[in-house]
C-alpha positions, 0 to 999 in steps of 0.5 A: 944276192949273197947270204949273210954269215948268219943266214948261211948257217941257217941255210946249212941247217935247213938243208941238212934237215931236209936230207934227214927226212929221207931216212925216217921210218916213223911218222911221229918223227916226221912230224917233229922234224917237220916242225923243226924245219919250219922254225929253221926256215922262218929264222933263215928267211927272217935273217936274210930279208927285211921283215920290218915291213907291216905287210911282210910281217903280216904274211909271215904270221899268216904262213905260220898259222896255216902251217900250224893248222896243218901240223895239228891235223897231221899230228891228230891223224898220226895219233889216231892211226893204227900204225906209227910206221911210215908207208903203212897209212892206208886210208887216212884222209886227214893225213892227206888233207893236212899235207895238202894244206901245208904245201898248198894243194887243191882244195886247200890252195887258197892261202898260197896265192894270197901269200904270193902277192906280198912275199919277195921272190926269194922266200916264194922260191923256197916255199914252192921248191925246198919246202915241198920236198919232205911233204911230197916225199912222205905223201907219195910214199904213204900209199894213202887212199885216193892219192892218185885222185888227189894228184889228178884233181890238182892236174885239172885245177892247176891247168885251169888256174894257169889260164887266170895267171896274170903275173909270174908269181901267180903262174909259178903257184899254179904251175906248182899245183899242176906239176904235182901230178908229174912229181907223183908220176915220175916218183912212180916210174923211177926215183931217178926220174923224180930227182932229175925232174925235181932239180930241173924244176927248181932251176927253172922256177928260180930263173922265172922268179929271178928274171920276171922283171925282164917283162918290164925292164928294157935294159935286160940283155939278150942272155936274160931274155934267152934264159926266160924263153928256155924257162918257158920251153921247159914248163911247156915241155917242148924239145929240146928241153928235158921235160919233153923227153921225160914225158915221152919215155915215161908214157909206156911205163905209166901205161903199165902202172896206171889205168888207161883213163888216168893216163888219158886224163894226164895227157888231155890236161897236159894239152890244156896246160900247154895252151895256158902257158902259151897264152900267158907268155904270148900276152906278156911278150907281145903286150910289152913288145917294145920292152922285150922284142923289137918286132912282134910279127916275127916272134908271133910266127915263132910262137905259133909254130911252137904251138902247132908243133906241141899240138902235133907231138901231144897227138902222136 
């Protein structure tokens, strides 16, 4: 898909605004820039895609209402705070809740699943990726009370939601909730780890959403199928994908930062999410075997081998 000239201008402004978030030192300026970013994002999506559909327009207003509600709660928490400076907001529960609502974290994740059923792949990609960058950055940098508990709750529910995902979009939404804890942990370990994981995550979310029709369209070639399998290996965290090595090398560092119980919970639910990813892809690959694979038995053995290898690696 090629951008229209108008859409390209909006996209440049949109990306420029995202980069500005990293240089802010005022919570009020963060809120103001967040609202400007939302307006530019809506204009960008509207100029790029057909918004004449009733369902699309309805879901667009639904998204705006959710964001407006989150913005009101965020502004109220900033005004009620003792400090207007970033990174010094210690115990603002409303601050954390408002940001969770805006990016669809547990327990305020209900709206993003409904939205995913009607939006096209490209707008959904931006909502699951670039729209989250400013909010995640300020959330992880704010040192809010119970931030670790919030990420662990998202890890728990996100990994369980993966079992109930029946479509690629729902899987990506559940995965974004589950991956929040890894964004947070990599942010604690190293900003470089965080940025590399972020870029890799964006690429593979794009590939998954772009290639999700490969499950149903038999004319897709071997290269597209290979990309889909590589995306699957990335989300599961199997070698040779980089996520496996990030997790492996970050474990000793996490033991120095977090308590042992938190690290134990992270790895237990990482193990649970692995089974969830395998069950999803196993169902799609082999329930549509004539569209995707010529022979079920051979690839069923490969999937079983990868599952056993992942179990072994997680137990080391």
